[in-house]
C-alpha positions as CSV (number, residue, x, y, z in Angstrom):
1,X,102.5,36.5,30.2
2,X,103.9,34.7,33.1
3,X,102.5,34.8,36.6
4,X,105.7,36.7,37.6
5,X,104.5,39.7,35.6
6,X,101.2,39.7,37.4
7,X,103.1,39.5,40.7
8,X,105.3,42.4,39.7
9,X,102.3,44.5,38.7
10,X,100.6,43.7,42.1
11,X,103.8,44.6,44.0
12,X,104.2,47.8,42.0
13,X,100.5,48.6,42.6
14,X,100.8,47.9,46.4
15,X,104.0,50.0,46.5
16,X,102.2,52.8,44.9
17,X,99.3,52.6,47.3
18,X,101.6,52.5,50.3
19,X,103.4,55.6,48.9
20,X,100.1,57.5,48.5
21,X,99.0,56.5,52.0
22,X,102.4,57.5,53.4
23,X,102.2,60.9,51.7
24,X,98.6,61.4,53.0
25,X,99.7,60.6,56.6
26,X,102.7,62.9,56.3
27,X,100.6,65.7,54.9
28,X,98.0,65.2,57.6
29,X,100.7,65.1,60.3
30,X,102.1,68.4,59.1
31,X,98.6,69.9,59.2
32,X,98.0,68.6,62.7
33,X,101.4,69.9,63.8
34,X,100.6,73.4,62.4
35,X,97.2,73.3,64.1
36,X,98.7,72.3,67.4
37,X,101.4,75.0,67.1
38,X,98.7,77.6,66.4
39,X,96.6,76.4,69.4
40,X,99.6,76.6,71.6
41,X,100.4,80.1,70.4
42,X,96.8,81.2,71.2
43,X,97.1,79.6,74.6
44,X,100.4,81.4,75.2
45,X,98.8,84.7,74.4
46,X,95.8,83.9,76.7
47,X,98.2,83.0,79.5
48,X,100.2,86.3,79.0
49,X,96.9,88.3,79.2
50,X,95.9,86.4,82.4
51,X,99.2,87.1,84.0
52,X,98.8,90.8,83.4
53,X,95.2,90.7,84.8
54,X,96.4,88.9,87.9
55,X,99.2,91.5,88.3
56,X,96.6,94.3,88.0
57,X,94.3,92.6,90.5
58,X,97.2,92.2,93.0
59,X,98.1,95.9,92.6
60,X,94.5,96.9,93.2
61,X,94.4,94.6,96.3
62,X,97.6,96.3,97.6
63,X,96.1,99.7,97.2
64,X,92.9,98.7,98.9
65,X,94.8,97.1,101.8
66,X,96.8,100.3,102.2
67,X,93.6,102.4,102.2
68,X,91.9,100.1,104.7
69,X,94.9,100.1,107.0
70,X,95.0,104.0,106.9
71,X,91.3,104.1,107.7
72,X,91.7,101.7,110.6
73,X,94.6,103.7,111.9
74,X,92.6,106.9,111.9
75,X,89.7,105.2,113.6
76,X,91.8,103.5,116.2
77,X,93.7,106.7,117.0
78,X,90.5,108.7,117.5
79,X,88.7,106.0,119.5
80,X,91.5,105.1,121.8
81,X,92.6,108.7,122.3
82,X,89.0,109.5,123.3
83,X,88.9,106.7,126.0
84,X,92.4,107.5,127.2
85,X,91.4,111.1,127.8
86,X,88.2,109.9,129.5
87,X,90.3,107.7,131.7
88,X,88.3,104.5,131.1
89,X,86.6,102.3,128.5
90,X,83.7,100.0,128.4
91,X,83.7,96.3,127.7
92,X,82.0,96.6,124.4
93,X,84.4,99.3,123.2
94,X,87.3,97.3,124.4
95,X,86.1,94.3,122.5
96,X,85.5,96.2,119.3
97,X,88.7,98.2,119.4
98,X,90.7,95.1,120.1
99,X,89.2,93.4,117.0
100,X,89.9,96.4,114.9
101,X,93.5,96.7,116.3
102,X,94.2,93.0,115.5
103,X,92.9,93.5,112.0
104,X,95.0,96.6,111.6
105,X,98.1,94.5,112.7
106,X,97.4,91.8,110.1
107,X,97.4,94.5,107.5
108,X,100.9,95.5,108.6
109,X,100.0,98.4,110.9
110,X,102.4,99.1,113.8
111,X,104.3,101.9,115.6
112,X,102.3,104.7,117.2
113,X,99.0,102.8,117.2
114,X,100.7,99.8,118.9
115,X,102.0,102.1,121.7
116,X,98.6,103.7,122.1
117,X,97.0,100.3,122.2
118,X,99.3,99.2,125.0
119,X,98.1,102.2,127.1
120,X,94.5,101.7,126.0
121,X,94.2,98.0,127.2
122,X,95.4,99.1,130.7
123,X,92.5,101.5,131.1
124,X,89.8,100.6,133.7
125,X,86.8,98.9,132.2
126,X,83.4,100.2,133.2
127,X,80.1,98.4,132.4
128,X,78.3,99.5,129.3
129,X,75.5,101.9,130.2
130,X,72.9,100.3,127.9
131,X,69.9,100.9,130.2
132,X,70.6,104.6,130.2
133,X,70.8,104.6,126.4
134,X,67.5,102.7,126.1
135,X,65.7,105.3,128.3
136,X,67.1,108.2,126.3
137,X,65.9,106.6,123.1
138,X,62.3,106.4,124.3
């Protein structure tokens, strides 16, 4: 046989090998694409669950904020009304009620409590009677 036949056999053999390798790469690419698609699907499900959880947490936070605001409103109303009836407040009560009022405002509180606070901050401020309390505790 001539050397051309040998070359033809080698070329055919190399062509066959290239075809097999190409088929393997194509098969592996399809498997990888399916694997990636499955992973993306799982991630999408996880993201959907996380979005629901975040929504639930936001709703709980809103309910808590409303409850806290109502509790602060009640406390502010009682404490400021007490001092307004007494006709004065003390420096420590003024400081604490002011902090509570500003927290209440940040939570969206307004209206009647605001009007009461405007009256409250105009009250005369008397010194705290801490020495008298200390004596009574002994």
